[in-house]
PDB file of N, H, CA, C and O in Angstrom:
ATOM      1  N   MET A   1     109.530  12.095 -89.210  1.00  0.00           N
ATOM      2  CA  MET A   1     108.109  11.541 -88.690  1.00  0.00           C
ATOM      3  C   MET A   1     107.133  12.521 -88.150  1.00  0.00           C
ATOM      4  O   MET A   1     107.719  13.432 -87.566  1.00  0.00           O
ATOM      5  N   THR A   2     105.978  12.628 -88.150  1.00  0.00           N
ATOM      6  H   THR A   2     105.502  11.888 -88.625  1.00  0.00           H
ATOM      7  CA  THR A   2     104.913  13.593 -87.990  1.00  0.00           C
ATOM      8  C   THR A   2     104.852  13.029 -86.683  1.00  0.00           C
ATOM      9  O   THR A   2     104.960  11.835 -86.403  1.00  0.00           O
ATOM     10  N   ILE A   3     104.601  14.335 -85.623  1.00  0.00           N
ATOM     11  H   ILE A   3     104.513  15.305 -85.850  1.00  0.00           H
ATOM     12  CA  ILE A   3     104.571  13.760 -84.193  1.00  0.00           C
ATOM     13  C   ILE A   3     103.227  14.638 -83.345  1.00  0.00           C
ATOM     14  O   ILE A   3     102.969  15.775 -83.740  1.00  0.00           O
ATOM     15  N   THR A   4     102.567  14.147 -82.397  1.00  0.00           N
ATOM     16  H   THR A   4     102.777  13.223 -82.076  1.00  0.00           H
ATOM     17  CA  THR A   4     101.610  15.297 -81.719  1.00  0.00           C
ATOM     18  C   THR A   4     102.011  15.379 -79.993  1.00  0.00           C
ATOM     19  O   THR A   4     102.310  14.494 -79.191  1.00  0.00           O
ATOM     20  N   ASP A   5     101.877  16.722 -79.868  1.00  0.00           N
ATOM     21  H   ASP A   5     101.634  17.441 -80.519  1.00  0.00           H
ATOM     22  CA  ASP A   5     102.653  17.145 -78.245  1.00  0.00           C
ATOM     23  C   ASP A   5     101.638  17.987 -77.538  1.00  0.00           C
ATOM     24  O   ASP A   5     101.993  18.875 -76.763  1.00  0.00           O
ATOM     25  N   SER A   6     100.293  17.709 -77.808  1.00  0.00           N
ATOM     26  H   SER A   6     100.004  16.988 -78.438  1.00  0.00           H
ATOM     27  CA  SER A   6      99.713  18.568 -77.117  1.00  0.00           C
ATOM     28  C   SER A   6      98.404  17.122 -76.027  1.00  0.00           C
ATOM     29  O   SER A   6      97.295  17.218 -75.502  1.00  0.00           O
ATOM     30  N   GLU A   7      99.192  16.249 -76.155  1.00  0.00           N
ATOM     31  H   GLU A   7     100.094  16.171 -76.581  1.00  0.00           H
ATOM     32  CA  GLU A   7      99.010  15.372 -74.640  1.00  0.00           C
ATOM     33  C   GLU A   7      99.274  15.257 -73.369  1.00  0.00           C
ATOM     34  O   GLU A   7     100.421  15.465 -72.972  1.00  0.00           O
ATOM     35  N   SER A   8      98.428  14.963 -72.645  1.00  0.00           N
ATOM     36  H   SER A   8      97.497  14.794 -72.967  1.00  0.00           H
ATOM     37  CA  SER A   8      98.910  14.890 -71.270  1.00  0.00           C
ATOM     38  C   SER A   8      98.045  14.120 -70.572  1.00  0.00           C
ATOM     39  O   SER A   8      96.972  13.761 -71.057  1.00  0.00           O
ATOM     40  N   ALA A   9      98.544  13.717 -69.055  1.00  0.00           N
ATOM     41  H   ALA A   9      99.415  14.009 -68.662  1.00  0.00           H
ATOM     42  CA  ALA A   9      97.929  12.707 -68.143  1.00  0.00           C
ATOM     43  C   ALA A   9      97.765  13.044 -66.810  1.00  0.00           C
ATOM     44  O   ALA A   9      98.855  13.615 -66.763  1.00  0.00           O
ATOM     45  N   ASP A  10      97.434  13.149 -65.942  1.00  0.00           N
ATOM     46  H   ASP A  10      96.549  12.685 -65.979  1.00  0.00           H
ATOM     47  CA  ASP A  10      97.422  13.198 -64.718  1.00  0.00           C
ATOM     48  C   ASP A  10      98.056  11.846 -63.962  1.00  0.00           C
ATOM     49  O   ASP A  10      97.289  10.913 -63.722  1.00  0.00           O
ATOM     50  N   LEU A  11      98.947  11.788 -63.729  1.00  0.00           N
ATOM     51  H   LEU A  11      99.570  12.545 -63.924  1.00  0.00           H
ATOM     52  CA  LEU A  11      99.206  10.001 -62.767  1.00  0.00           C
ATOM     53  C   LEU A  11      98.834  10.640 -61.390  1.00  0.00           C
ATOM     54  O   LEU A  11      98.831  11.824 -61.053  1.00  0.00           O
ATOM     55  N   PRO A  12      98.507   9.457 -60.662  1.00  0.00           N
ATOM     56  CA  PRO A  12      98.265   9.649 -59.560  1.00  0.00           C
ATOM     57  C   PRO A  12      99.144   9.589 -58.603  1.00  0.00           C
ATOM     58  O   PRO A  12      99.590   8.441 -58.617  1.00  0.00           O
ATOM     59  N   THR A  13      99.813  10.417 -57.485  1.00  0.00           N
ATOM     60  H   THR A  13      99.451  11.349 -57.473  1.00  0.00           H
ATOM     61  CA  THR A  13     101.162  10.210 -56.480  1.00  0.00           C
ATOM     62  C   THR A  13     100.250  10.098 -55.155  1.00  0.00           C
ATOM     63  O   THR A  13      99.031  10.265 -55.106  1.00  0.00           O
ATOM     64  N   PRO A  14     101.207   9.745 -53.980  1.00  0.00           N
ATOM     65  CA  PRO A  14     100.793  10.030 -52.862  1.00  0.00           C
ATOM     66  C   PRO A  14     100.557  11.686 -52.113  1.00  0.00           C
ATOM     67  O   PRO A  14      99.978  12.077 -51.100  1.00  0.00           O
ATOM     68  N   THR A  15     101.422  12.429 -53.332  1.00  0.00           N
ATOM     69  H   THR A  15     101.892  12.111 -54.155  1.00  0.00           H
ATOM     70  CA  THR A  15     101.292  13.963 -52.662  1.00  0.00           C
ATOM     71  C   THR A  15     100.200  14.525 -53.915  1.00  0.00           C
ATOM     72  O   THR A  15     100.105  15.750 -53.985  1.00  0.00           O
ATOM     73  N   GLY A  16      99.566  13.894 -54.677  1.00  0.00           N
ATOM     74  H   GLY A  16      99.643  12.899 -54.620  1.00  0.00           H
ATOM     75  CA  GLY A  16      98.692  14.513 -55.237  1.00  0.00           C
ATOM     76  C   GLY A  16      98.997  14.228 -57.179  1.00  0.00           C
ATOM     77  O   GLY A  16      99.782  13.336 -57.499  1.00  0.00           O
ATOM     78  N   PRO A  17      98.365  14.988 -58.168  1.00  0.00           N
ATOM     79  CA  PRO A  17      98.182  14.294 -59.554  1.00  0.00           C
ATOM     80  C   PRO A  17      99.197  14.741 -60.080  1.00  0.00           C
ATOM     81  O   PRO A  17      99.304  15.959 -60.224  1.00  0.00           O
ATOM     82  N   MET A  18     100.338  13.751 -60.559  1.00  0.00           N
ATOM     83  H   MET A  18     100.251  12.762 -60.442  1.00  0.00           H
ATOM     84  CA  MET A  18     101.590  14.827 -61.488  1.00  0.00           C
ATOM     85  C   MET A  18     101.566  14.331 -62.918  1.00  0.00           C
ATOM     86  O   MET A  18     101.729  13.259 -63.500  1.00  0.00           O
ATOM     87  N   ARG A  19     101.193  16.038 -63.337  1.00  0.00           N
ATOM     88  H   ARG A  19     101.061  16.909 -62.865  1.00  0.00           H
ATOM     89  CA  ARG A  19     101.003  16.412 -64.671  1.00  0.00           C
ATOM     90  C   ARG A  19     102.215  15.505 -65.745  1.00  0.00           C
ATOM     91  O   ARG A  19     103.395  15.855 -65.712  1.00  0.00           O
ATOM     92  N   THR A  20     101.808  14.461 -66.563  1.00  0.00           N
ATOM     93  H   THR A  20     100.849  14.177 -66.589  1.00  0.00           H
ATOM     94  CA  THR A  20     102.668  14.140 -67.497  1.00  0.00           C
ATOM     95  C   THR A  20     102.622  14.501 -69.218  1.00  0.00           C
ATOM     96  O   THR A  20     101.487  14.448 -69.694  1.00  0.00           O
ATOM     97  N   TYR A  21     103.327  14.727 -69.825  1.00  0.00           N
ATOM     98  H   TYR A  21     104.249  14.770 -69.439  1.00  0.00           H
ATOM     99  CA  TYR A  21     103.396  15.146 -71.180  1.00  0.00           C
ATOM    100  C   TYR A  21     103.544  13.989 -71.913  1.00  0.00           C
ATOM    101  O   TYR A  21     104.301  13.102 -71.521  1.00  0.00           O
ATOM    102  N   VAL A  22     102.834  13.883 -73.051  1.00  0.00           N
ATOM    103  H   VAL A  22     102.219  14.604 -73.370  1.00  0.00           H
ATOM    104  CA  VAL A  22     102.996  12.553 -73.844  1.00  0.00           C
ATOM    105  C   VAL A  22     103.494  13.391 -74.988  1.00  0.00           C
ATOM    106  O   VAL A  22     103.202  14.577 -75.145  1.00  0.00           O
ATOM    107  N   PHE A  23     104.376  12.580 -75.880  1.00  0.00           N
ATOM    108  H   PHE A  23     104.612  11.617 -75.752  1.00  0.00           H
ATOM    109  CA  PHE A  23     104.952  12.989 -77.141  1.00  0.00           C
ATOM    110  C   PHE A  23     104.941  11.639 -77.806  1.00  0.00           C
ATOM    111  O   PHE A  23     105.518  10.625 -77.413  1.00  0.00           O
ATOM    112  N   ARG A  24     104.372  11.753 -78.619  1.00  0.00           N
ATOM    113  H   ARG A  24     103.904  12.576 -78.938  1.00  0.00           H
ATOM    114  CA  ARG A  24     104.610  10.139 -79.982  1.00  0.00           C
ATOM    115  C   ARG A  24     104.114  10.657 -81.552  1.00  0.00           C
ATOM    116  O   ARG A  24     103.535  11.590 -82.110  1.00  0.00           O
ATOM    117  N   PRO A  25     104.577   9.747 -81.747  1.00  0.00           N
ATOM    118  CA  PRO A  25     104.069   9.872 -83.512  1.00  0.00           C
ATOM    119  C   PRO A  25     102.746   9.862 -83.873  1.00  0.00           C
ATOM    120  O   PRO A  25     101.930   9.169 -83.265  1.00  0.00           O
ATOM    121  N   VAL A  26     102.473  10.505 -84.726  1.00  0.00           N
ATOM    122  H   VAL A  26     103.136  11.068 -85.220  1.00  0.00           H
ATOM    123  CA  VAL A  26     100.388  10.358 -85.228  1.00  0.00           C
ATOM    124  C   VAL A  26     100.444   8.944 -85.662  1.00  0.00           C
ATOM    125  O   VAL A  26      99.729   8.153 -85.047  1.00  0.00           O
ATOM    126  N   ALA A  27     101.254   8.466 -86.717  1.00  0.00           N
ATOM    127  H   ALA A  27     101.835   9.109 -87.217  1.00  0.00           H
ATOM    128  CA  ALA A  27     100.970   6.918 -87.128  1.00  0.00           C
ATOM    129  C   ALA A  27     100.367   6.282 -86.217  1.00  0.00           C
ATOM    130  O   ALA A  27     100.527   6.790 -85.107  1.00  0.00           O
ATOM    131  N   GLY A  28      99.497   5.026 -86.249  1.00  0.00           N
ATOM    132  H   GLY A  28      99.367   4.614 -87.151  1.00  0.00           H
ATOM    133  CA  GLY A  28      99.405   4.290 -85.066  1.00  0.00           C
ATOM    134  C   GLY A  28     100.317   3.170 -85.537  1.00  0.00           C
ATOM    135  O   GLY A  28     100.981   3.110 -86.572  1.00  0.00           O
ATOM    136  N   GLY A  29     100.214   2.411 -84.673  1.00  0.00           N
ATOM    137  H   GLY A  29      99.675   2.460 -83.832  1.00  0.00           H
ATOM    138  CA  GLY A  29     101.021   1.180 -84.293  1.00  0.00           C
ATOM    139  C   GLY A  29     101.650   1.258 -83.065  1.00  0.00           C
ATOM    140  O   GLY A  29     101.066   2.073 -82.350  1.00  0.00           O
ATOM    141  N   ARG A  30     102.652   0.717 -82.499  1.00  0.00           N
ATOM    142  H   ARG A  30     103.127   0.055 -83.079  1.00  0.00           H
ATOM    143  CA  ARG A  30     103.413   0.437 -81.453  1.00  0.00           C
ATOM    144  C   ARG A  30     104.683   1.053 -81.503  1.00  0.00           C
ATOM    145  O   ARG A  30     105.486   1.082 -82.437  1.00  0.00           O
ATOM    146  N   TYR A  31     104.772   1.644 -80.137  1.00  0.00           N
ATOM    147  H   TYR A  31     104.121   1.621 -79.378  1.00  0.00           H
ATOM    148  CA  TYR A  31     106.791   2.262 -80.524  1.00  0.00           C
ATOM    149  C   TYR A  31     106.746   2.378 -78.976  1.00  0.00           C
ATOM    150  O   TYR A  31     105.856   2.796 -78.235  1.00  0.00           O
ATOM    151  N   PRO A  32     108.015   1.866 -78.711  1.00  0.00           N
ATOM    152  CA  PRO A  32     109.102   1.847 -77.647  1.00  0.00           C
ATOM    153  C   PRO A  32     108.448   3.015 -76.798  1.00  0.00           C
ATOM    154  O   PRO A  32     107.535   3.716 -77.234  1.00  0.00           O
ATOM    155  N   GLY A  33     108.817   3.102 -75.977  1.00  0.00           N
ATOM    156  H   GLY A  33     109.558   2.533 -75.623  1.00  0.00           H
ATOM    157  CA  GLY A  33     108.447   4.282 -74.884  1.00  0.00           C
ATOM    158  C   GLY A  33     109.786   4.760 -74.096  1.00  0.00           C
ATOM    159  O   GLY A  33     110.792   4.055 -74.022  1.00  0.00           O
ATOM    160  N   LEU A  34     109.688   5.801 -73.629  1.00  0.00           N
ATOM    161  H   LEU A  34     108.871   6.374 -73.689  1.00  0.00           H
ATOM    162  CA  LEU A  34     110.958   6.585 -73.051  1.00  0.00           C
ATOM    163  C   LEU A  34     110.360   7.501 -71.977  1.00  0.00           C
ATOM    164  O   LEU A  34     109.329   8.096 -72.291  1.00  0.00           O
ATOM    165  N   VAL A  35     110.902   7.706 -70.671  1.00  0.00           N
ATOM    166  H   VAL A  35     111.739   7.222 -70.416  1.00  0.00           H
ATOM    167  CA  VAL A  35     110.505   8.728 -69.910  1.00  0.00           C
ATOM    168  C   VAL A  35     111.764   9.510 -69.861  1.00  0.00           C
ATOM    169  O   VAL A  35     112.914   9.081 -69.765  1.00  0.00           O
ATOM    170  N   LEU A  36     111.366  10.668 -69.941  1.00  0.00           N
ATOM    171  H   LEU A  36     110.432  11.016 -70.020  1.00  0.00           H
ATOM    172  CA  LEU A  36     112.518  11.655 -70.070  1.00  0.00           C
ATOM    173  C   LEU A  36     112.187  12.564 -68.954  1.00  0.00           C
ATOM    174  O   LEU A  36     111.195  13.290 -68.886  1.00  0.00           O
ATOM    175  N   TYR A  37     113.147  12.435 -68.077  1.00  0.00           N
ATOM    176  H   TYR A  37     113.953  11.845 -68.133  1.00  0.00           H
ATOM    177  CA  TYR A  37     113.227  12.742 -66.904  1.00  0.00           C
ATOM    178  C   TYR A  37     114.346  14.102 -66.935  1.00  0.00           C
ATOM    179  O   TYR A  37     115.568  14.127 -67.086  1.00  0.00           O
ATOM    180  N   SER A  38     113.250  15.285 -66.702  1.00  0.00           N
ATOM    181  H   SER A  38     112.258  15.264 -66.579  1.00  0.00           H
ATOM    182  CA  SER A  38     113.697  16.298 -66.677  1.00  0.00           C
ATOM    183  C   SER A  38     114.713  17.330 -65.645  1.00  0.00           C
ATOM    184  O   SER A  38     115.134  16.841 -64.596  1.00  0.00           O
ATOM    185  N   GLU A  39     114.968  18.367 -65.911  1.00  0.00           N
ATOM    186  H   GLU A  39     114.625  18.764 -66.763  1.00  0.00           H
ATOM    187  CA  GLU A  39     116.133  19.125 -64.853  1.00  0.00           C
ATOM    188  C   GLU A  39     114.923  19.747 -63.818  1.00  0.00           C
ATOM    189  O   GLU A  39     113.713  19.559 -63.945  1.00  0.00           O
ATOM    190  N   ILE A  40     115.369  20.267 -63.126  1.00  0.00           N
ATOM    191  H   ILE A  40     116.352  20.420 -63.023  1.00  0.00           H
ATOM    192  CA  ILE A  40     114.648  20.990 -61.992  1.00  0.00           C
ATOM    193  C   ILE A  40     113.369  22.079 -62.606  1.00  0.00           C
ATOM    194  O   ILE A  40     112.197  22.096 -62.231  1.00  0.00           O
ATOM    195  N   PHE A  41     113.894  22.788 -63.460  1.00  0.00           N
ATOM    196  H   PHE A  41     114.846  22.774 -63.765  1.00  0.00           H
ATOM    197  CA  PHE A  41     112.537  24.033 -64.235  1.00  0.00           C
ATOM    198  C   PHE A  41     111.686  23.209 -64.870  1.00  0.00           C
ATOM    199  O   PHE A  41     111.046  23.782 -65.752  1.00  0.00           O
ATOM    200  N   GLN A  42     111.463  22.116 -64.737  1.00  0.00           N
ATOM    201  H   GLN A  42     111.983  21.651 -64.021  1.00  0.00           H
ATOM    202  CA  GLN A  42     110.444  21.371 -65.520  1.00  0.00           C
ATOM    203  C   GLN A  42     110.709  21.287 -66.817  1.00  0.00           C
ATOM    204  O   GLN A  42     111.844  21.201 -67.287  1.00  0.00           O
ATOM    205  N   VAL A  43     109.380  21.315 -67.626  1.00  0.00           N
ATOM    206  H   VAL A  43     108.458  21.385 -67.245  1.00  0.00           H
ATOM    207  CA  VAL A  43     109.359  21.262 -68.808  1.00  0.00           C
ATOM    208  C   VAL A  43     109.830  22.459 -69.883  1.00  0.00           C
ATOM    209  O   VAL A  43     108.948  23.138 -70.410  1.00  0.00           O
ATOM    210  N   THR A  44     111.151  22.687 -70.178  1.00  0.00           N
ATOM    211  H   THR A  44     111.868  22.136 -69.751  1.00  0.00           H
ATOM    212  CA  THR A  44     111.674  24.207 -70.379  1.00  0.00           C
ATOM    213  C   THR A  44     111.407  23.916 -71.893  1.00  0.00           C
ATOM    214  O   THR A  44     110.681  22.996 -72.268  1.00  0.00           O
ATOM    215  N   GLY A  45     112.038  24.755 -72.707  1.00  0.00           N
ATOM    216  H   GLY A  45     112.628  25.503 -72.402  1.00  0.00           H
ATOM    217  CA  GLY A  45     112.009  24.616 -74.111  1.00  0.00           C
ATOM    218  C   GLY A  45     113.014  23.677 -74.882  1.00  0.00           C
ATOM    219  O   GLY A  45     112.640  23.228 -75.965  1.00  0.00           O
ATOM    220  N   PRO A  46     114.226  23.359 -74.415  1.00  0.00           N
ATOM    221  CA  PRO A  46     115.056  22.406 -74.390  1.00  0.00           C
ATOM    222  C   PRO A  46     114.494  21.071 -74.351  1.00  0.00           C
ATOM    223  O   PRO A  46     114.554  20.263 -75.278  1.00  0.00           O
ATOM    224  N   ILE A  47     113.873  20.860 -73.080  1.00  0.00           N
ATOM    225  H   ILE A  47     113.825  21.516 -72.327  1.00  0.00           H
ATOM    226  CA  ILE A  47     112.969  19.450 -72.669  1.00  0.00           C
ATOM    227  C   ILE A  47     112.313  19.283 -73.831  1.00  0.00           C
ATOM    228  O   ILE A  47     112.540  18.361 -74.615  1.00  0.00           O
ATOM    229  N   ARG A  48     111.312  20.337 -74.019  1.00  0.00           N
ATOM    230  H   ARG A  48     111.128  21.086 -73.382  1.00  0.00           H
ATOM    231  CA  ARG A  48     110.271  20.030 -75.227  1.00  0.00           C
ATOM    232  C   ARG A  48     110.916  19.341 -76.705  1.00  0.00           C
ATOM    233  O   ARG A  48     110.650  18.320 -77.339  1.00  0.00           O
ATOM    234  N   ARG A  49     111.818  20.371 -76.869  1.00  0.00           N
ATOM    235  H   ARG A  49     112.035  21.200 -76.354  1.00  0.00           H
ATOM    236  CA  ARG A  49     112.612  19.913 -78.306  1.00  0.00           C
ATOM    237  C   ARG A  49     113.643  18.493 -78.289  1.00  0.00           C
ATOM    238  O   ARG A  49     114.144  17.975 -79.287  1.00  0.00           O
ATOM    239  N   MET A  50     113.765  18.131 -77.157  1.00  0.00           N
ATOM    240  H   MET A  50     113.358  18.551 -76.346  1.00  0.00           H
ATOM    241  CA  MET A  50     114.171  16.918 -76.943  1.00  0.00           C
ATOM    242  C   MET A  50     113.286  15.942 -76.900  1.00  0.00           C
ATOM    243  O   MET A  50     113.566  14.864 -77.423  1.00  0.00           O
ATOM    244  N   ALA A  51     112.044  16.148 -76.263  1.00  0.00           N
ATOM    245  H   ALA A  51     111.816  17.024 -75.839  1.00  0.00           H
ATOM    246  CA  ALA A  51     111.000  14.890 -76.255  1.00  0.00           C
ATOM    247  C   ALA A  51     110.573  14.917 -78.178  1.00  0.00           C
ATOM    248  O   ALA A  51     110.483  13.954 -78.940  1.00  0.00           O
ATOM    249  N   ALA A  52     110.424  16.104 -78.412  1.00  0.00           N
ATOM    250  H   ALA A  52     110.496  16.886 -77.793  1.00  0.00           H
ATOM    251  CA  ALA A  52     109.995  16.158 -79.528  1.00  0.00           C
ATOM    252  C   ALA A  52     111.000  15.181 -81.004  1.00  0.00           C
ATOM    253  O   ALA A  52     110.645  14.573 -82.014  1.00  0.00           O
ATOM    254  N   MET A  53     112.043  15.434 -80.500  1.00  0.00           N
ATOM    255  H   MET A  53     112.331  15.928 -79.679  1.00  0.00           H
ATOM    256  CA  MET A  53     112.917  15.045 -81.402  1.00  0.00           C
ATOM    257  C   MET A  53     113.285  13.485 -81.146  1.00  0.00           C
ATOM    258  O   MET A  53     113.765  12.840 -82.078  1.00  0.00           O
ATOM    259  N   LEU A  54     113.049  12.845 -79.811  1.00  0.00           N
ATOM    260  H   LEU A  54     112.659  13.369 -79.054  1.00  0.00           H
ATOM    261  CA  LEU A  54     112.541  11.627 -79.637  1.00  0.00           C
ATOM    262  C   LEU A  54     111.683  10.911 -80.414  1.00  0.00           C
ATOM    263  O   LEU A  54     111.754   9.864 -81.057  1.00  0.00           O
ATOM    264  N   ALA A  55     110.578  12.011 -80.123  1.00  0.00           N
ATOM    265  H   ALA A  55     110.520  12.861 -79.600  1.00  0.00           H
ATOM    266  CA  ALA A  55     109.193  11.043 -80.794  1.00  0.00           C
ATOM    267  C   ALA A  55     109.350  10.779 -82.326  1.00  0.00           C
ATOM    268  O   ALA A  55     109.163   9.668 -82.822  1.00  0.00           O
ATOM    269  N   SER A  56     109.752  12.022 -83.121  1.00  0.00           N
ATOM    270  H   SER A  56     109.904  12.925 -82.718  1.00  0.00           H
ATOM    271  CA  SER A  56     110.225  12.072 -84.289  1.00  0.00           C
ATOM    272  C   SER A  56     110.837  11.135 -85.001  1.00  0.00           C
ATOM    273  O   SER A  56     110.593  10.895 -86.184  1.00  0.00           O
ATOM    274  N   HIS A  57     111.922  10.383 -84.085  1.00  0.00           N
ATOM    275  H   HIS A  57     112.120  10.578 -83.124  1.00  0.00           H
ATOM    276  CA  HIS A  57     112.457   9.068 -84.246  1.00  0.00           C
ATOM    277  C   HIS A  57     111.917   7.869 -84.151  1.00  0.00           C
ATOM    278  O   HIS A  57     112.528   6.815 -84.327  1.00  0.00           O
ATOM    279  N   GLY A  58     110.368   8.018 -83.778  1.00  0.00           N
ATOM    280  H   GLY A  58     109.871   8.874 -83.636  1.00  0.00           H
ATOM    281  CA  GLY A  58     109.768   6.564 -83.964  1.00  0.00           C
ATOM    282  C   GLY A  58     109.532   6.454 -81.990  1.00  0.00           C
ATOM    283  O   GLY A  58     108.789   5.511 -81.716  1.00  0.00           O
ATOM    284  N   PHE A  59     109.844   6.940 -81.202  1.00  0.00           N
ATOM    285  H   PHE A  59     110.447   7.706 -81.424  1.00  0.00           H
ATOM    286  CA  PHE A  59     109.377   6.801 -79.750  1.00  0.00           C
ATOM    287  C   PHE A  59     108.112   6.924 -79.005  1.00  0.00           C
ATOM    288  O   PHE A  59     107.359   7.456 -79.821  1.00  0.00           O
ATOM    289  N   LEU A  60     107.537   6.756 -78.053  1.00  0.00           N
ATOM    290  H   LEU A  60     108.148   6.324 -77.390  1.00  0.00           H
ATOM    291  CA  LEU A  60     106.641   7.567 -77.499  1.00  0.00           C
ATOM    292  C   LEU A  60     107.335   8.017 -75.945  1.00  0.00           C
ATOM    293  O   LEU A  60     108.002   7.224 -75.280  1.00  0.00           O
ATOM    294  N   VAL A  61     107.053   9.367 -75.540  1.00  0.00           N
ATOM    295  H   VAL A  61     106.511  10.011 -76.079  1.00  0.00           H
ATOM    296  CA  VAL A  61     108.089   9.752 -74.866  1.00  0.00           C
ATOM    297  C   VAL A  61     107.023  10.292 -73.669  1.00  0.00           C
ATOM    298  O   VAL A  61     106.013  10.806 -74.150  1.00  0.00           O
ATOM    299  N   ALA A  62     107.061  10.272 -72.596  1.00  0.00           N
ATOM    300  H   ALA A  62     107.881   9.854 -72.206  1.00  0.00           H
ATOM    301  CA  ALA A  62     106.509  10.669 -71.597  1.00  0.00           C
ATOM    302  C   ALA A  62     107.179  11.814 -70.655  1.00  0.00           C
ATOM    303  O   ALA A  62     108.235  11.292 -70.297  1.00  0.00           O
ATOM    304  N   VAL A  63     107.127  12.724 -70.245  1.00  0.00           N
ATOM    305  H   VAL A  63     106.270  13.148 -70.536  1.00  0.00           H
ATOM    306  CA  VAL A  63     107.748  13.606 -69.714  1.00  0.00           C
ATOM    307  C   VAL A  63     106.996  14.358 -68.587  1.00  0.00           C
ATOM    308  O   VAL A  63     106.188  15.269 -68.772  1.00  0.00           O
ATOM    309  N   PRO A  64     107.540  13.629 -66.889  1.00  0.00           N
ATOM    310  CA  PRO A  64     106.901  14.048 -66.063  1.00  0.00           C
ATOM    311  C   PRO A  64     106.965  15.096 -65.481  1.00  0.00           C
ATOM    312  O   PRO A  64     108.133  15.428 -65.280  1.00  0.00           O
ATOM    313  N   GLU A  65     105.949  16.047 -64.967  1.00  0.00           N
ATOM    314  H   GLU A  65     105.001  15.776 -65.130  1.00  0.00           H
ATOM    315  CA  GLU A  65     106.724  17.067 -63.611  1.00  0.00           C
ATOM    316  C   GLU A  65     107.062  16.848 -62.619  1.00  0.00           C
ATOM    317  O   GLU A  65     106.279  16.887 -61.671  1.00  0.00           O
ATOM    318  N   ILE A  66     108.469  16.510 -62.466  1.00  0.00           N
ATOM    319  H   ILE A  66     109.105  16.478 -63.237  1.00  0.00           H
ATOM    320  CA  ILE A  66     108.786  15.637 -61.285  1.00  0.00           C
ATOM    321  C   ILE A  66     108.832  16.617 -59.932  1.00  0.00           C
ATOM    322  O   ILE A  66     109.153  15.957 -58.943  1.00  0.00           O
ATOM    323  N   PHE A  67     108.670  17.567 -59.738  1.00  0.00           N
ATOM    324  H   PHE A  67     108.409  18.103 -60.541  1.00  0.00           H
ATOM    325  CA  PHE A  67     108.414  18.394 -58.908  1.00  0.00           C
ATOM    326  C   PHE A  67     106.781  18.821 -58.619  1.00  0.00           C
ATOM    327  O   PHE A  67     106.652  19.998 -58.282  1.00  0.00           O
ATOM    328  N   HIS A  68     105.820  18.216 -58.685  1.00  0.00           N
ATOM    329  H   HIS A  68     105.924  17.260 -58.959  1.00  0.00           H
ATOM    330  CA  HIS A  68     104.686  18.542 -59.106  1.00  0.00           C
ATOM    331  C   HIS A  68     104.136  18.849 -57.713  1.00  0.00           C
ATOM    332  O   HIS A  68     102.997  19.313 -57.667  1.00  0.00           O
ATOM    333  N   GLU A  69     104.864  18.629 -56.464  1.00  0.00           N
ATOM    334  H   GLU A  69     105.790  18.251 -56.501  1.00  0.00           H
ATOM    335  CA  GLU A  69     104.054  18.827 -55.540  1.00  0.00           C
ATOM    336  C   GLU A  69     104.670  20.191 -54.726  1.00  0.00           C
ATOM    337  O   GLU A  69     104.753  20.353 -53.508  1.00  0.00           O
ATOM    338  N   LEU A  70     105.034  21.027 -55.716  1.00  0.00           N
ATOM    339  H   LEU A  70     104.966  20.896 -56.705  1.00  0.00           H
ATOM    340  CA  LEU A  70     105.610  22.158 -54.951  1.00  0.00           C
ATOM    341  C   LEU A  70     104.782  23.326 -55.723  1.00  0.00           C
ATOM    342  O   LEU A  70     104.942  24.506 -55.410  1.00  0.00           O
TER     343      LEU A  70
END
């Protein structure tokens, strides 16, 4: 399945905005969603590949930068 991996959203938090990357199938429709809680090194190559793989199987995947305040 073809995906898009160039979307992001800034979610408001008490310590400032938290960038969240969104991976999703290109085809329209409704998809189940997942939050991929990354490791301490944020959105690395392996995390992006995992999110892309899950999105290619029909999930909308949100990957937040969990240490955004640092």
